[in-house]
N, C-alpha and C positions, 0 to 999 in steps of 0.2 A: 690608285685606283686600279692599277694594271701591274700587280707586283712581279709576276712572271717576266712581263715584257720589259719591265724596268730593270730586272736582274740581267736578263739578256742583253740588254744594251749598256747599262751601267757598268756591269762587272768588267767586261773587255775594256771600256773606255777608261776606267780607272787603272786597270792594269798597264794599259799603254801610257798613261799619264805618269805612273810609277817608274817608267823607263826613260822619261824625259829630264832634262836639267832642272825642271820645276821642283824636284825632290830636294835640291840643294837650298831652295829659298822658302819652301812651305814644309815644315817639319811633319804636318799632319799626313801628307802624301805618303811619306815613309811608312805610316802605321795604318793607312786607310784599308789595306787588304784584310786586317784583322776585323775591322768594322764590318767590311762586307761579307766575311765569313759568318759572323755573328748575325747580321741581317738574313742572310740566306737560311741560316739554321732556324732563326726566329719564324721565318715564313713557313718553312717546312714544318715546324712545331705546331704552328697556329692552324694550319691546314689540316693536321692530324692525318695527313696522307700525301706522302712526298712523291715526287715524279722522278723518273730517270734523269730528266734534264736538270733539275735542282741538285741531284747527287753528282752529276757530271760537274756542274758549275763549282760545286763545293770541293770537290776532288782537285778540279783544275786550279782553284785558288790555293788550296793546301800545297800543291806541287809548287806553283808560283812563288808562294810565300817562303818554301823551304829554300829556293834558289836565291831570293832576293832580300829576305829578311832573317834568315838564319834558321839553323834547326831548332834551337832551344824554344823560341817563341813559336815556332810552327807546331812543334810537339804539345806545347801548352794548349794552344788554341785548338789543335785536333782533339785532344783528350777532352777539353771542355765542351766542344760541340757534340762529341759522341756521348758523353754523359747526359748532356741535355736531350738529345734526340732517342737515345736508346734506353735510358733507365726509366722504367715505368712504376717503380715502387714508391713507397711513402718517403717523403722528404723529412729529414731529421730537423728538428726545431732549430738547432744552431746553425745548419746550412740555411734554412729559410731565413733566419735572422741576417745572416751574412749577405744574402740576397737583397734583403730590404735596405740594408745600409750601404750596399756596393756602389750606388751612384755617388753618393756623398764622399765615399772614400776615394772613388774614381777622380772626382773634381778636385780633391785637396791633395792626392798622394804625391803628385809631382812637386808642386811648389813647397809643400810642408816637408816632404821627405828630404828633398835636395837641400832646401835651407837648413834643415836640421843637422843633417850629415855634415854640410860645410862649416856650420858654426860649431858644433861639438867637436869635430875632428881637430880644430885649431886648439882646442882646450885640453884633449887628452892625449896621453903618450900613444906612440904607435902600436905599442903591445895590446892596447885595448881597441884598435880600430876594427877588429873582427865583430865587436858588439854592436857597432854603429847602425848596421843594416837592421838587425832585428829591435834595436832601440827605436829606430825610425818606424819600424812596423807597428810598435806599440803606440808611439805617438800619432801616427796617421789613423789608426783603428780607433784610439781614444777621442781624438778630435772628429773623426768620421761619425761616431756615435752621437756625439753632441751636436754637430752639424745636422745629422739626420733628425734627432729629436726635436731641435729647437728651430730648425729652419725647413728642411725638406718636407717632413711630415706635415706640419702646420699649413704650408702652403699647398701641398698635395691636397689635404683636406677641404681647403677653401676652393681650389680649382675644381674638385669634385662636386661642388655645389653649383657650379655654372651649367646650365642647360645648353647644349649645342644643338639640340633639335634633330631632325630627322636626318640631315645631311651626314653627321658624324656615324649615326647608327648604320646608314647605307654603306659609308666607307669601311667600317668594321665588317660588315656582312660581306662585302666584295672581297676583302681580304681573306676571309675564311673560306670562300668558295671558288677562288680563282687558283 
């Protein structure tokens, strides 16, 4: 209901949580900074008029993630957010499809990719180990497409038929104007 207030309170709280021993017990906390970066960028994108506060929060999180999560994931997150926020051209159909299936791939990439690499690495010689990651990508994308086509998309279509009434419309409208 109050996205800016939520960001102003939530971001520092999660950043502080990232500095506690809880990181050792809850793996999600190690990566939550990247979710927060994405959420902030989404709020900025939906509003189509960002504020200095949101840019300051975004830059602060990027700097924080560089120190606590490493340079490579921070550069990837920064590049992704900048493309989303600054690119105003037409989206290529391939990228649009990748966006459509991205949630399915996100859900399966870790269990499928890790299991695939662990199982196959036992059966192939070390000289072929460099191809395991690209092979895991192909498997994850293939399964992600199937998951999207036969599970995610049908359930999304069913959920779109549910009428949520005026409350949902009001929440969406508040997000766009706050």
